[in-house]
C-alpha positions as CSV (number, residue, x, y, z in Angstrom):
1,X,126.5,-79.0,-77.4
2,X,124.8,-76.2,-75.1
3,X,124.0,-74.1,-78.1
4,X,122.2,-77.2,-79.9
5,X,120.2,-77.8,-76.6
6,X,119.1,-74.4,-76.5
7,X,118.1,-74.1,-79.9
8,X,116.2,-77.3,-79.8
9,X,114.3,-76.1,-76.9
10,X,113.3,-73.0,-78.6
11,X,112.1,-74.9,-81.7
12,X,110.1,-77.1,-79.5
13,X,108.7,-74.0,-77.5
14,X,108.0,-72.4,-80.9
15,X,106.1,-75.3,-82.5
16,X,104.1,-75.9,-79.2
17,X,103.1,-72.2,-79.3
18,X,102.2,-72.5,-83.0
19,X,100.1,-75.8,-82.3
20,X,98.1,-73.8,-79.5
21,X,97.5,-70.9,-81.9
22,X,96.1,-73.2,-84.4
23,X,93.9,-75.1,-82.1
24,X,90.3,-74.3,-83.0
25,X,88.4,-73.8,-79.8
26,X,85.1,-72.0,-79.8
27,X,84.8,-69.5,-77.2
28,X,82.7,-70.7,-74.2
29,X,80.4,-69.0,-71.7
30,X,81.3,-71.7,-69.2
31,X,83.5,-71.2,-66.1
32,X,86.6,-72.9,-65.6
33,X,86.4,-76.8,-65.1
34,X,87.2,-76.7,-61.4
35,X,84.5,-74.1,-60.9
36,X,82.1,-76.0,-63.0
37,X,82.7,-79.1,-60.9
38,X,81.9,-77.0,-57.8
39,X,78.6,-75.6,-59.4
40,X,77.7,-79.1,-60.5
41,X,78.2,-80.5,-56.9
42,X,76.1,-77.7,-55.4
43,X,73.3,-78.5,-57.9
44,X,73.4,-82.2,-56.5
45,X,73.2,-81.1,-52.9
46,X,70.0,-81.7,-50.9
47,X,68.2,-79.0,-49.4
48,X,69.7,-79.9,-45.8
49,X,73.1,-79.7,-47.4
50,X,72.5,-76.3,-49.0
51,X,71.1,-75.0,-45.8
52,X,74.1,-76.3,-43.9
53,X,76.5,-74.6,-46.2
54,X,74.5,-71.2,-46.0
55,X,74.8,-71.6,-42.3
56,X,78.5,-72.3,-42.2
57,X,79.0,-69.4,-44.4
58,X,77.0,-67.1,-42.2
59,X,78.8,-68.5,-39.2
60,X,79.7,-65.6,-36.6
61,X,83.1,-66.4,-34.9
62,X,83.0,-63.2,-33.0
63,X,82.7,-63.5,-29.2
64,X,79.3,-64.4,-27.9
65,X,77.7,-61.5,-26.1
66,X,74.1,-61.6,-24.9
67,X,72.5,-58.4,-25.9
68,X,68.9,-59.5,-25.4
69,X,68.5,-57.2,-22.7
70,X,70.1,-54.0,-24.3
71,X,67.6,-51.5,-25.4
72,X,68.0,-48.9,-28.2
73,X,69.2,-45.5,-26.5
74,X,67.6,-42.3,-27.5
75,X,70.7,-41.0,-29.5
76,X,70.5,-43.9,-31.8
77,X,68.4,-41.9,-34.1
78,X,71.5,-39.8,-34.6
79,X,73.8,-42.8,-34.9
80,X,76.7,-42.2,-37.1
81,X,78.8,-45.3,-37.9
82,X,82.3,-44.8,-36.7
83,X,83.8,-45.5,-40.2
84,X,82.2,-42.1,-41.2
85,X,83.4,-40.1,-38.3
86,X,86.3,-37.8,-38.7
87,X,89.3,-39.3,-37.0
88,X,91.7,-37.3,-34.8
89,X,94.8,-36.1,-36.8
90,X,96.9,-38.5,-34.5
91,X,94.6,-41.5,-35.5
92,X,94.8,-40.6,-39.3
93,X,98.6,-40.4,-39.1
94,X,98.5,-43.8,-37.3
95,X,96.3,-45.6,-39.8
96,X,98.3,-44.2,-42.8
97,X,101.5,-46.0,-41.5
98,X,100.1,-48.7,-39.4
99,X,103.3,-50.7,-39.1
100,X,105.3,-48.5,-36.8
101,X,106.2,-49.6,-33.2
102,X,103.2,-49.1,-30.8
103,X,100.8,-48.1,-33.6
104,X,98.6,-51.3,-33.4
105,X,98.4,-50.8,-29.5
106,X,97.3,-47.3,-30.0
107,X,94.7,-48.2,-32.4
108,X,93.6,-51.2,-29.9
109,X,93.3,-48.5,-27.0
110,X,91.5,-46.0,-29.1
111,X,88.7,-48.4,-30.2
112,X,88.4,-49.9,-26.7
113,X,88.0,-46.5,-25.3
114,X,85.6,-45.5,-27.9
115,X,83.0,-48.4,-27.4
116,X,83.6,-48.0,-23.6
117,X,82.6,-44.3,-24.0
118,X,79.6,-45.0,-26.2
119,X,78.1,-47.5,-23.5
120,X,78.9,-45.3,-20.6
121,X,77.5,-42.1,-22.3
122,X,74.8,-43.7,-24.5
123,X,76.1,-41.3,-27.2
124,X,75.8,-42.8,-30.6
125,X,77.1,-39.7,-32.5
126,X,80.6,-39.1,-33.6
127,X,81.1,-36.9,-30.5
128,X,80.7,-40.2,-28.4
129,X,82.9,-42.4,-30.7
130,X,86.0,-40.3,-31.4
131,X,88.3,-40.2,-28.4
132,X,90.6,-37.2,-28.0
133,X,94.3,-38.1,-28.4
134,X,95.2,-36.9,-25.2
135,X,92.9,-39.4,-23.5
136,X,94.4,-42.1,-25.6
137,X,97.9,-41.0,-24.9
138,X,97.3,-40.8,-21.1
139,X,95.7,-44.4,-21.2
140,X,98.8,-45.4,-23.2
141,X,101.2,-43.9,-20.9
142,X,99.5,-45.4,-17.9
143,X,99.5,-48.9,-19.5
144,X,103.3,-48.7,-20.4
145,X,104.2,-47.7,-17.0
146,X,102.1,-50.5,-15.4
147,X,103.5,-53.0,-17.8
148,X,107.2,-51.4,-17.4
149,X,107.7,-51.3,-21.2
150,X,108.9,-48.5,-23.5
151,X,106.6,-49.5,-26.4
152,X,103.4,-51.4,-26.3
153,X,102.8,-54.3,-28.6
154,X,99.7,-56.0,-29.6
155,X,100.5,-58.6,-27.0
156,X,100.0,-56.0,-24.4
157,X,96.6,-54.8,-25.8
158,X,95.2,-58.0,-26.8
159,X,92.8,-58.0,-23.9
160,X,91.6,-54.4,-24.8
161,X,91.0,-55.4,-28.3
162,X,88.8,-58.5,-27.3
163,X,86.9,-56.2,-24.9
164,X,86.4,-53.8,-27.8
165,X,85.0,-56.8,-30.0
166,X,82.6,-57.7,-27.3
167,X,81.6,-54.2,-26.6
168,X,80.9,-53.6,-30.2
169,X,78.0,-56.1,-30.1
170,X,76.6,-54.0,-27.2
171,X,77.1,-50.7,-29.1
172,X,75.6,-52.3,-32.2
173,X,72.4,-53.2,-30.2
174,X,72.3,-49.7,-28.5
175,X,72.9,-47.5,-31.6
176,X,72.9,-49.7,-34.7
177,X,76.0,-50.0,-36.7
178,X,79.1,-49.1,-34.6
């Protein structure tokens, strides 16, 4: 009985596959039906609806920071985006294995200190953005003692990361791309 059911299933599967292979279907340059439906709906949208969609897609959900009074600093001419700066060996190691205990907290502290330093020194170069490991480690140690924990978690450094996000807007206004 089981063998008969199995063979029947294979026959049906084979016939279905042959039927699909024999179906003559001209190749189409049209996108998938769901995508085409979305594209058709977009064509039917009014200008106000299209603008509302563009505004929604460009919505900035980062913290509001008033940077209207922040002026460019002289070192902005030598600005180097942080992503292009050579990281310390400790930070490179941290980024390569991001999941270990305390690693996220270390990065949160490092980026917070980085933006704080750029604002304080008005140095937009890599020298102002890359914080020495010793400084990050001292800050981390002080925070662990203050919180009486052996390992810092992202919950411990959430406030620092939120401050970093706000300060990034200030640094962008002072220097250009952080």
